[in-house]
Structure formats: C-alpha cells, structure tokens
C-alpha positions as CSV (number, residue, x, y, z in Angstrom):
1,M,51.5,54.9,27.2
2,A,51.1,51.8,25.2
3,G,49.7,48.8,26.7
4,R,51.5,45.4,27.3
5,H,51.0,43.1,24.1
6,T,49.7,39.8,25.5
7,P,49.9,36.6,23.2
8,H,46.8,35.2,21.5
9,R,46.2,31.7,22.8
10,L,44.5,29.1,20.4
11,P,42.2,26.6,22.0
12,P,43.6,23.1,22.8
13,A,43.1,20.9,19.7
14,R,40.5,18.0,19.9
15,P,42.1,14.5,19.1
16,V,41.2,13.4,15.9
17,A,39.6,9.6,16.1
18,K,41.0,6.6,14.2
19,A,38.8,5.7,11.4
20,Q,37.8,2.1,12.4
21,P,38.0,-0.8,9.4
22,R,34.6,-1.5,7.9
23,T,33.4,-5.1,8.7
24,R,32.0,-6.9,5.8
25,R,29.0,-9.1,7.3
26,R,28.8,-12.4,5.7
27,H,25.2,-13.8,4.6
28,P,24.2,-16.7,6.9
29,L,23.4,-19.1,3.5
30,A,27.1,-18.2,2.4
31,S,28.8,-19.9,5.5
32,I,26.3,-22.8,5.6
33,G,27.0,-23.1,1.6
34,A,30.9,-23.2,2.2
35,A,30.5,-25.7,5.0
36,F,28.8,-27.9,3.2
37,V,31.3,-27.8,0.2
38,A,34.1,-28.7,2.6
39,I,32.1,-31.8,4.3
40,M,31.6,-32.9,0.8
41,L,35.2,-32.5,-0.3
42,A,36.6,-34.1,2.8
43,A,34.2,-37.1,2.2
44,S,35.3,-37.9,-1.1
45,V,38.7,-38.0,-0.3
46,A,38.1,-40.0,3.1
47,I,36.0,-42.6,2.0
48,P,36.8,-45.0,-0.7
49,V,34.4,-46.4,-3.4
50,T,34.8,-50.1,-3.7
51,A,33.1,-52.5,-6.3
52,A,32.7,-56.1,-6.4
53,S,32.9,-58.2,-9.5
54,A,33.7,-61.7,-10.5
55,N,35.4,-63.2,-13.3
56,F,35.2,-60.5,-16.0
57,A,37.5,-60.0,-19.0
58,G,38.1,-56.7,-20.4
59,S,37.2,-53.4,-18.9
60,A,35.2,-50.2,-19.9
61,A,34.9,-46.8,-18.1
62,R,31.5,-45.9,-16.8
63,G,30.1,-43.2,-14.9
64,L,28.2,-42.9,-11.7
65,R,26.5,-39.7,-10.7
66,G,29.9,-37.6,-11.6
67,Q,32.3,-40.4,-9.9
68,G,34.7,-42.2,-12.2
69,L,34.4,-46.2,-11.9
70,T,35.9,-48.7,-13.9
71,V,34.1,-52.1,-14.3
72,S,34.5,-54.9,-17.0
73,G,33.1,-55.0,-20.1
74,N,29.5,-57.1,-20.2
75,A,29.2,-56.6,-16.6
76,S,26.2,-58.3,-15.3
77,L,26.0,-56.9,-12.0
78,V,28.3,-54.6,-10.1
79,T,27.4,-53.4,-6.5
80,V,29.0,-50.0,-5.5
81,T,29.3,-49.3,-2.2
82,R,30.5,-46.3,-0.1
83,D,31.4,-46.9,3.7
84,G,29.2,-50.1,3.5
85,S,26.2,-48.6,2.2
86,T,25.0,-49.6,-1.7
87,I,25.0,-46.2,-3.8
88,G,24.5,-47.6,-7.1
89,K,24.6,-50.5,-9.5
90,V,26.2,-51.1,-13.1
91,T,24.2,-53.7,-15.0
92,G,24.6,-54.9,-18.6
93,K,23.8,-57.9,-20.9
94,P,25.9,-60.8,-20.0
95,G,27.4,-62.7,-22.2
96,P,27.7,-66.5,-21.7
97,S,31.3,-66.3,-20.9
98,I,30.7,-63.9,-17.9
99,A,29.9,-65.3,-14.4
100,N,27.8,-63.2,-12.0
101,L,28.5,-62.4,-8.5
102,D,27.2,-65.7,-7.3
103,G,29.7,-67.4,-9.1
104,W,27.3,-68.9,-12.0
105,A,27.4,-68.3,-15.7
106,E,25.0,-68.6,-18.7
107,P,26.2,-71.8,-20.7
108,I,25.1,-70.5,-24.0
109,G,23.6,-67.5,-25.2
110,T,20.9,-69.2,-27.6
111,P,17.2,-70.0,-27.3
112,I,15.8,-73.2,-25.7
113,T,14.4,-75.2,-28.6
114,S,13.1,-78.1,-26.6
115,G,12.8,-77.7,-22.8
116,Y,12.8,-80.1,-19.8
117,G,9.6,-82.4,-19.2
118,P,7.8,-85.2,-21.4
119,R,8.1,-85.6,-25.0
120,P,7.7,-87.8,-27.7
121,S,11.1,-90.2,-28.3
122,I,13.2,-89.1,-31.1
123,C,15.1,-92.1,-32.9
124,T,18.2,-91.7,-35.2
125,A,21.0,-93.8,-36.2
126,G,22.4,-93.0,-32.4
127,G,19.2,-94.5,-30.9
128,C,16.2,-93.4,-29.6
129,S,15.7,-90.8,-26.7
130,S,13.9,-91.0,-23.5
131,P,10.2,-89.7,-23.6
132,F,10.8,-87.6,-20.7
133,H,13.6,-85.0,-21.7
134,R,15.7,-84.3,-18.7
135,G,17.1,-81.1,-19.6
136,D,17.1,-78.3,-22.1
137,D,18.2,-77.9,-25.8
138,F,19.8,-74.9,-27.4
139,A,19.9,-75.2,-31.0
140,T,22.8,-73.0,-32.7
141,V,25.5,-73.6,-35.5
142,C,28.1,-76.4,-35.2
143,N,31.3,-75.7,-33.2
144,T,29.6,-72.6,-31.4
145,P,31.5,-72.4,-28.0
146,F,29.7,-73.0,-24.6
147,Y,30.7,-72.5,-21.2
148,A,30.9,-74.1,-17.5
149,A,27.7,-73.1,-15.7
150,A,30.0,-72.9,-12.3
151,A,33.4,-73.7,-11.1
152,G,34.1,-77.4,-10.2
153,V,35.9,-80.6,-11.2
154,V,35.2,-82.6,-14.5
155,T,34.3,-86.1,-13.6
156,S,33.4,-87.4,-17.0
157,A,34.4,-86.4,-20.6
158,G,33.8,-88.7,-23.4
159,Y,31.4,-90.8,-25.1
160,A,28.0,-91.4,-23.4
161,G,25.6,-93.5,-25.5
162,T,22.8,-91.8,-26.9
163,D,23.8,-88.3,-25.4
164,G,26.9,-88.4,-27.7
165,E,30.1,-86.9,-26.3
166,M,29.4,-85.5,-22.7
167,I,31.0,-83.2,-20.3
168,V,29.9,-83.7,-16.4
169,I,31.1,-81.0,-14.1
170,Q,31.0,-81.7,-10.3
171,H,30.1,-78.1,-8.3
172,A,29.8,-77.4,-4.6
173,N,26.8,-78.7,-2.3
174,G,26.1,-81.9,-4.4
175,I,25.3,-79.9,-7.7
176,S,26.7,-81.0,-11.2
177,T,25.9,-79.9,-14.6
178,A,26.2,-82.2,-18.1
179,Y,26.7,-80.9,-21.4
180,A,26.3,-83.4,-24.5
181,H,26.1,-83.9,-28.2
182,M,29.5,-82.7,-29.2
183,F,31.8,-84.0,-31.9
184,D,34.8,-86.0,-30.3
185,T,36.9,-83.1,-31.3
186,G,34.7,-80.6,-29.5
187,V,35.5,-81.8,-25.7
188,L,38.0,-79.3,-24.8
189,V,38.3,-80.6,-21.0
190,S,39.5,-83.7,-19.4
191,V,38.5,-85.7,-16.4
192,G,40.1,-84.4,-13.2
193,D,40.4,-80.8,-14.7
194,T,39.5,-77.6,-12.1
195,I,37.0,-75.6,-14.2
196,N,36.4,-71.8,-13.5
197,A,32.8,-70.7,-14.0
198,G,32.3,-69.0,-17.6
199,Q,35.3,-71.1,-18.9
200,N,35.0,-72.3,-22.3
201,I,34.6,-76.2,-22.2
202,G,33.7,-77.4,-25.3
203,L,31.9,-76.8,-29.0
204,V,28.5,-77.4,-30.0
205,G,28.0,-80.8,-32.0
206,S,25.7,-83.2,-32.9
207,S,26.9,-87.0,-31.9
208,G,24.6,-89.5,-30.2
209,D,20.9,-89.0,-30.7
210,S,20.8,-86.0,-32.2
211,T,19.1,-84.5,-35.3
212,G,21.4,-81.2,-35.7
213,C,23.7,-79.2,-34.2
214,H,22.6,-78.3,-30.6
215,L,23.9,-78.5,-26.8
216,Y,22.0,-80.4,-24.5
217,F,22.4,-79.2,-20.9
218,E,21.3,-80.8,-17.4
219,Y,21.4,-79.5,-13.8
220,R,21.7,-82.3,-11.3
221,I,21.0,-82.3,-7.6
222,D,22.6,-85.3,-6.2
223,G,22.8,-87.1,-9.4
224,V,19.1,-86.3,-10.1
225,Q,18.1,-84.2,-13.1
226,V,16.0,-81.2,-12.4
227,D,14.5,-78.4,-14.7
228,P,17.5,-76.3,-15.6
229,V,15.7,-73.1,-16.0
230,P,14.3,-72.4,-12.5
231,A,17.3,-74.1,-11.1
232,M,19.6,-71.5,-12.9
233,A,17.3,-68.7,-12.3
234,S,17.9,-69.1,-8.4
235,H,21.6,-68.7,-9.3
236,G,20.6,-65.2,-11.3
237,I,21.1,-66.9,-14.7
238,A,18.2,-66.6,-17.1
239,L,18.4,-69.5,-19.7
240,G,17.4,-69.0,-23.4
C-alpha cells in the first residue's frame, strides 16, 4: 500500500538587509579651510575700501596686495583704510603742482641756490639786497611755472621794489607766502583771487634786485618771515 505523499516545505526565507549608503568622512582641515574662504569672500564684499587724497590731476591704476585701487598720478600720499583701519599706503615723488593730504604743495621743484639767513648784500641795477636773506632762492630757467604753497587769497600782486614783481597769498592761521622776481608778464593772478594749493600762479623771472632768473620764496607767520625749509617741512613738503 503506497504511503501518503507529504509535500516538502522549504525553510522560511531570511529578510535581506538593505545596503546602507556609505558616508564620506571630511577631513577637519578641509572644513576649516572652506569656512575661512567663505569668511574672506564675505568680508571683501561687505566692507568697502576707501582712499583719501587731495588735489590730484590724472589717474593711474596701482595694485595693493591683490586689490584694485585707482589713485591719481604723482600722488605724494594716499592712505588706504578698511573699516577704519589703515592697511596700506601708496606713495610717489610729488610734482610741484600736487598738494598733499594736509593741503600744501611744493612751490617749485628745483634746488635751493641761496637759503634763509645772513649773506652779503647783492647790488644790481634794481638796487641792493638786505644782508639777511629772509627766504629761499630757487634757480631755474626763465618762465618756469611755480605754484601756490597752499590755498588762500591773493593780497598783493605787483611791483615791490628790490623784490621786483611779487605775489603774496594769505593762508589760514596767520600764515602767508610770498613769491618774487617775476617779470610783469609772469604774474598770473590778481589781488582778491581765491587760490587752490598747487595752482600755477606765476612764471619765474628776474625783476628787481636779481642777477638771473629764479624764484624767491618767503614763508611768513603773522607777517614775519621765517625759515621756509622747516616751516614747509612741518606741512610735509621738502623744499629743494
């Protein structure tokens, strides 16, 4: 007698575990570097760079540690600030017509040939000079332009005896400057004119008590002539 057939049962299937995605671990230094770059990019956009300058003509592009900065040609001093802090300066040889940040300019860019102080009198057809030289002489060729040392108002422009044709400009704080020995055609301003620092006010000549074309320059405090070299140096201008 044949036996009853019993179907074969397979063991229950085991659940298959889902593969978990592999997580890529970042090196700590890479995270720090990315954060630093993000901060620097935000700072370069959020905080403006400013530059201070005065009375410049023309422009030239200059770079400052990778940053673009446009400043004027022949700039004597440009201070660059970021968020109120100085981060760099651009300097250059100032031309005589360029005023610095303090509002003063070099009247002429030639050497001093006779300085302030005692010296023998010089006599010419125009008269004899004082035995004490109360300014500085700058020798150069006739008709060389010269410039106002600072902003002010012209109080004198004309013949002044042994000084020949003279220009006097009154500045702030009791300071005035004088420029002498021009020809009459070399006086380019008139009494009452308002003058800017570095403005061309005359042309070098040889009038009055003069042996050749040169500019005579005086610096006065309350009408008294003082040595122009240290006086102008106090304003950041080196004469000669």
